[in-house]
C-alpha positions as CSV (number, residue, x, y, z in Angstrom):
1,M,4.4,31.3,-13.4
2,T,8.1,30.9,-13.9
3,R,9.6,27.9,-15.2
4,S,10.4,26.7,-12.1
5,E,7.1,27.1,-10.4
6,K,5.5,25.3,-13.2
7,L,8.1,22.5,-13.0
8,L,7.5,22.0,-9.1
9,A,3.9,22.4,-9.5
10,D,3.9,19.6,-12.3
11,Y,6.1,17.4,-10.1
12,L,3.8,17.6,-7.2
13,D,0.9,16.7,-9.2
14,R,0.3,13.1,-8.5
15,E,-2.7,11.1,-9.3
16,N,-2.3,9.0,-6.1
17,A,-3.1,11.4,-2.9
18,T,-0.8,9.4,-0.6
19,T,1.9,9.7,-3.3
20,R,1.3,13.6,-3.5
21,L,1.5,13.7,0.2
22,N,4.6,11.8,0.3
23,Y,6.4,14.0,-2.4
24,H,5.4,17.2,-0.7
25,H,6.6,16.0,2.8
26,S,10.1,14.9,1.2
27,L,10.7,18.0,-0.3
28,L,9.3,20.0,2.7
29,D,11.8,18.2,4.8
30,F,14.7,19.2,2.6
31,A,13.6,22.9,2.5
32,Q,13.6,22.9,6.1
33,F,17.0,21.2,6.4
34,V,18.3,24.2,3.9
35,R,16.4,26.7,6.1
36,A,14.3,27.9,3.0
37,H,11.1,29.7,3.6
38,N,9.2,27.2,1.4
39,I,9.8,24.4,-1.0
40,Q,10.0,26.5,-4.1
41,T,12.6,28.8,-2.6
42,A,14.6,25.7,-1.5
43,I,14.5,24.2,-5.1
44,D,15.2,27.7,-6.7
45,R,18.4,27.8,-4.5
46,L,19.2,24.3,-5.2
47,L,19.0,24.5,-9.2
48,S,20.6,28.0,-9.4
49,G,23.9,26.6,-7.9
50,S,26.4,24.4,-9.4
51,A,26.2,20.6,-9.5
52,V,29.0,20.3,-6.9
53,A,27.2,22.7,-4.6
54,A,23.6,20.7,-5.1
55,N,25.3,17.3,-4.2
56,E,27.0,18.6,-1.5
57,S,23.9,19.7,0.1
58,A,22.0,16.6,-0.9
59,N,24.5,14.6,0.8
60,R,24.5,16.6,4.0
61,W,20.6,16.2,4.1
62,K,21.2,12.2,3.7
63,R,23.7,12.3,6.7
64,S,21.2,14.4,8.8
65,M,18.3,12.2,8.1
66,L,20.5,9.1,8.7
67,G,22.1,10.3,11.8
68,S,25.3,8.5,13.6
69,R,25.5,6.2,16.3
70,D,27.9,5.3,18.8
71,K,29.4,1.5,19.1
72,A,26.3,0.5,21.3
73,G,23.8,1.8,18.6
74,K,22.7,4.7,20.3
75,L,21.7,7.7,18.3
76,V,24.2,10.4,18.9
77,G,23.8,12.9,16.0
78,G,21.0,13.4,13.4
79,R,17.6,12.1,13.1
80,G,18.1,8.4,12.8
81,L,15.4,7.9,10.0
82,S,15.0,4.4,8.6
83,P,16.8,3.4,5.4
84,A,13.5,3.3,3.6
85,T,12.5,6.9,4.6
86,V,15.8,8.4,3.7
87,N,15.7,6.5,0.2
88,L,12.2,7.7,-0.5
89,R,13.1,11.5,0.1
90,L,16.4,11.2,-1.9
91,T,14.4,9.6,-4.8
92,V,11.8,12.5,-4.7
93,L,14.6,15.0,-4.8
94,R,16.5,13.1,-7.5
95,G,13.5,12.8,-9.4
96,L,13.0,16.7,-9.3
97,V,16.3,17.5,-10.6
98,R,16.2,15.0,-13.2
99,K,12.9,16.7,-14.6
100,A,14.8,19.9,-14.3
101,R,17.3,18.6,-16.7
102,R,15.3,17.2,-19.0
103,A,13.2,20.7,-19.3
104,G,16.6,22.4,-20.0
105,L,16.8,24.4,-16.6
106,I,20.1,22.8,-16.0
107,S,22.6,20.4,-17.2
108,W,23.3,18.2,-14.3
109,E,21.8,15.6,-12.0
110,L,22.3,14.5,-8.5
111,D,24.6,11.9,-7.8
112,V,23.5,10.8,-4.1
113,P,23.1,7.3,-3.8
114,G,20.6,5.8,-1.5
115,L,21.1,3.3,1.4
116,P,20.9,-0.6,1.1
117,S,17.6,-1.8,1.6
118,E,16.7,-3.6,4.8
119,R,13.8,-5.7,5.9
120,V,13.6,-5.2,9.7
121,H,9.9,-5.9,10.0
122,D,8.2,-9.3,10.2
123,V,5.8,-9.8,7.5
124,R,4.4,-13.1,8.2
125,G,1.3,-11.7,9.8
126,P,-0.9,-13.2,12.2
127,G,-1.5,-16.3,10.7
128,M,-4.6,-18.2,9.2
129,D,-6.0,-19.3,12.6
130,A,-6.2,-15.6,13.6
131,L,-8.0,-14.8,10.1
132,R,-10.4,-17.3,10.8
133,K,-11.0,-16.2,14.3
134,I,-11.4,-12.5,12.9
135,L,-14.1,-13.9,10.2
136,E,-16.2,-15.5,13.1
137,A,-16.1,-12.3,15.2
138,A,-17.3,-10.4,11.9
139,K,-20.6,-12.4,12.1
140,D,-21.5,-11.1,15.0
141,D,-20.9,-7.3,14.3
142,T,-23.2,-4.4,16.1
143,S,-25.8,-5.1,13.4
144,A,-27.2,-7.4,10.6
145,A,-26.0,-5.0,8.1
146,A,-22.7,-4.3,10.0
147,A,-22.3,-8.1,10.5
148,K,-22.7,-8.7,6.7
149,R,-20.4,-5.9,5.6
150,S,-17.7,-6.9,8.2
151,F,-17.7,-10.6,7.0
152,A,-17.7,-9.5,3.5
153,I,-14.7,-7.1,3.7
154,V,-12.6,-9.8,6.0
155,R,-13.4,-12.4,3.3
156,V,-12.3,-10.0,0.4
157,F,-9.1,-9.3,2.5
158,A,-8.6,-12.8,3.3
159,E,-8.7,-13.9,-0.1
160,T,-7.2,-11.3,-2.3
161,G,-4.8,-9.5,0.2
162,L,-5.8,-6.0,-1.0
163,R,-4.5,-3.0,0.5
164,R,-7.4,-1.1,2.4
165,R,-7.4,2.0,0.0
166,E,-7.8,-0.9,-2.8
167,L,-10.8,-2.2,-0.8
168,A,-12.4,1.2,-0.1
169,G,-11.9,1.9,-3.8
170,L,-14.0,-0.8,-5.0
171,D,-17.1,0.2,-7.0
172,L,-20.4,-2.0,-7.5
173,N,-19.4,-2.7,-11.1
174,D,-16.0,-4.1,-9.9
175,F,-17.7,-7.0,-8.6
176,E,-18.1,-9.7,-11.1
177,N,-20.4,-12.5,-10.1
178,G,-21.2,-15.9,-12.0
179,D,-19.3,-19.3,-12.7
180,S,-16.0,-17.3,-12.0
181,P,-16.4,-14.5,-9.7
182,A,-13.8,-11.9,-9.4
183,L,-13.1,-8.2,-8.5
184,W,-11.6,-5.4,-10.7
185,I,-9.1,-3.8,-8.8
186,L,-7.1,-0.6,-9.4
187,A,-4.1,-1.8,-7.5
188,K,-1.1,0.9,-6.3
189,A,0.9,2.7,-8.9
190,R,-1.3,1.0,-11.5
191,R,-3.5,3.1,-14.2
192,Q,-5.7,0.2,-15.4
193,K,-7.9,-2.1,-13.2
194,E,-6.9,-5.9,-13.3
195,R,-9.0,-8.7,-12.5
196,V,-8.7,-10.8,-9.4
197,E,-10.6,-14.2,-8.9
198,I,-12.3,-14.6,-5.7
199,S,-14.1,-17.8,-4.5
200,A,-17.7,-18.7,-4.5
201,K,-18.0,-18.3,-0.7
202,G,-16.5,-14.6,-1.4
203,A,-19.1,-13.8,-3.8
204,A,-21.9,-14.9,-1.7
205,A,-20.6,-13.0,1.3
206,I,-20.6,-10.0,-1.2
207,E,-24.1,-10.7,-2.3
208,E,-25.2,-11.2,1.3
209,W,-23.8,-7.4,1.8
210,L,-25.7,-6.1,-1.1
211,L,-28.8,-7.1,-0.2
212,V,-28.5,-4.9,3.1
213,R,-26.3,-2.2,1.4
214,P,-27.9,1.4,2.0
215,K,-29.6,2.6,-0.9
216,C,-27.6,5.9,-2.0
217,S,-26.0,7.5,-4.8
218,S,-22.5,6.4,-4.3
219,P,-21.0,3.7,-6.8
220,A,-19.0,2.2,-4.0
221,L,-19.3,-1.3,-3.2
222,F,-18.5,-1.0,0.3
223,T,-20.4,2.1,2.3
224,N,-20.3,3.5,5.6
225,L,-23.5,2.9,7.8
226,I,-24.2,6.5,9.1
227,P,-27.9,7.3,8.3
228,G,-28.4,10.1,6.3
229,R,-25.0,10.3,5.2
230,Y,-24.4,7.1,3.4
231,G,-21.2,7.0,1.1
232,R,-18.1,5.4,0.3
233,I,-16.6,3.7,3.3
234,S,-13.0,5.3,4.1
235,P,-9.8,3.6,4.2
236,T,-9.5,4.9,8.1
237,A,-12.8,3.4,8.7
238,V,-11.7,-0.1,7.2
239,Y,-8.6,0.3,9.4
240,D,-10.6,0.7,12.4
241,L,-13.1,-2.1,11.5
242,I,-10.3,-4.6,11.2
243,V,-8.8,-3.4,14.6
244,A,-12.0,-3.7,16.4
245,L,-12.6,-7.1,14.9
246,G,-9.1,-8.1,16.1
247,K,-9.9,-7.2,19.7
248,K,-13.6,-8.8,19.4
249,A,-11.7,-12.1,18.2
250,G,-9.7,-11.9,21.3
251,I,-6.3,-11.3,19.4
252,R,-4.4,-9.4,21.9
253,K,-0.9,-9.4,20.5
254,V,0.8,-11.3,17.6
255,R,4.4,-11.6,17.8
256,G,4.7,-8.8,20.2
257,K,2.5,-6.4,18.2
258,N,-0.5,-5.0,19.8
259,K,-3.1,-5.1,17.3
260,I,-4.5,-6.7,14.2
261,H,-4.8,-4.0,11.1
262,P,-5.6,-4.6,7.4
263,H,-2.1,-4.8,6.2
264,A,-1.3,-7.5,8.8
265,L,-4.3,-9.6,7.0
266,R,-2.4,-9.0,3.6
267,H,0.9,-10.3,5.0
268,T,-0.9,-13.2,6.3
269,V,-2.5,-14.0,2.9
270,F,0.7,-13.4,1.1
271,T,2.8,-15.7,3.4
272,E,0.2,-18.5,2.9
273,A,0.4,-18.1,-0.8
274,G,4.3,-18.3,-0.4
275,R,4.0,-21.5,1.1
276,E,1.9,-22.8,-1.8
277,V,4.5,-21.4,-4.1
278,N,7.1,-23.7,-2.2
279,R,4.7,-26.5,-2.1
280,S,4.1,-26.7,-5.7
281,G,7.5,-25.9,-6.9
282,R,6.4,-22.6,-8.9
283,G,8.9,-19.9,-9.7
284,V,8.9,-16.7,-7.4
285,E,7.4,-14.6,-10.2
286,T,4.3,-16.5,-9.7
287,L,4.4,-15.1,-6.2
288,I,4.8,-11.6,-7.8
289,K,2.0,-12.2,-9.9
290,F,-0.3,-13.0,-7.0
291,T,0.4,-10.4,-4.9
292,R,0.1,-7.7,-7.5
293,H,3.6,-6.1,-6.4
294,K,4.7,-3.9,-9.2
295,D,8.1,-5.1,-10.5
296,P,10.6,-3.3,-12.7
297,R,10.7,-6.3,-15.2
298,V,7.6,-5.5,-17.1
299,A,8.1,-9.1,-18.6
300,Q,7.1,-10.9,-15.4
301,G,3.6,-9.8,-15.8
302,Y,3.3,-12.3,-18.6
303,L,5.1,-15.3,-16.9
304,D,1.8,-16.6,-15.5
305,A,-0.4,-15.9,-18.8
306,T,-0.3,-19.4,-20.0
307,D,-0.8,-21.9,-16.8
308,D,-2.8,-19.5,-14.7
309,A,-0.6,-20.3,-11.7
310,A,-1.8,-17.0,-9.8
311,S,-5.4,-18.5,-9.9
312,S,-4.3,-21.7,-8.6
313,I,-2.4,-20.1,-5.6
314,G,-5.6,-18.0,-4.7
315,R,-7.5,-21.2,-4.6
316,A,-5.1,-22.7,-2.1
317,V,-5.3,-19.6,-0.1
318,V,-9.2,-20.0,0.0
319,S,-8.9,-23.8,0.9
320,A,-6.5,-23.0,3.9
321,L,-9.0,-20.2,4.9
322,D,-12.0,-22.7,5.2
323,R,-10.2,-25.5,6.6
324,R,-11.0,-26.9,9.9
């Protein structure tokens, strides 16, 4: 294996499967743009040239992804990819080139800036009323076991705003019951689990599910319900479950969108948390703490260490969820 081949293999060896796939797709797109047979050929060609040639190639790739539009906004050239997609792919390529420089393969880096980020999607979510309807729909699932599992899953979503992969990844020993129940969550881009408080009602919902959970060797907190094939529930199954419950709850459209999905529930929880931040007068750093978004300023992770503001926000979300 050449140094360049090892460099690429190491760079694509990401712990998170989704991240690994995104990196591969980004570099594959670049390889296709420069008409290389594969990613390795494209990278070898890029690194063997000059800094000027590499930056010119990356800039052309950027322009092709972004595309050009006429005065009416109609795409007339290129692909018209979103700024977020363009920025992700540029970040991946820049990161690989930076790694090559640090390894001594080249003496330069790419100087191709990303695009200004644009928030173009509605992040408010369907709202607490819709969330309560979905909780009620979960109680009447196809069987007693399915109903208890569905209710517990929606309750966890509603109290914590987890991503579906985070929920599917929960193990039995991640559930901590007692006077202060909690879940230990391995959040996105984290290497260590963190403790997230849940309410007594949330813990009770999980306990009810555990009473009917299929007996199997899987350590998963939430399993599938396929006889003879019991195992960890998949993120896709979680997605399908929430979509189905949204339909059962009679929620056809929310702000023009056709269906409820796990990330919509996450938006609802964090929107309610944002309202609590505004009502309480706490700073935005408290919301960052509660939402568990990874912030580049590491010190912000400690801002809530003394007054436990994130837990108070969590309790406010639970109160809103149970309000009649």
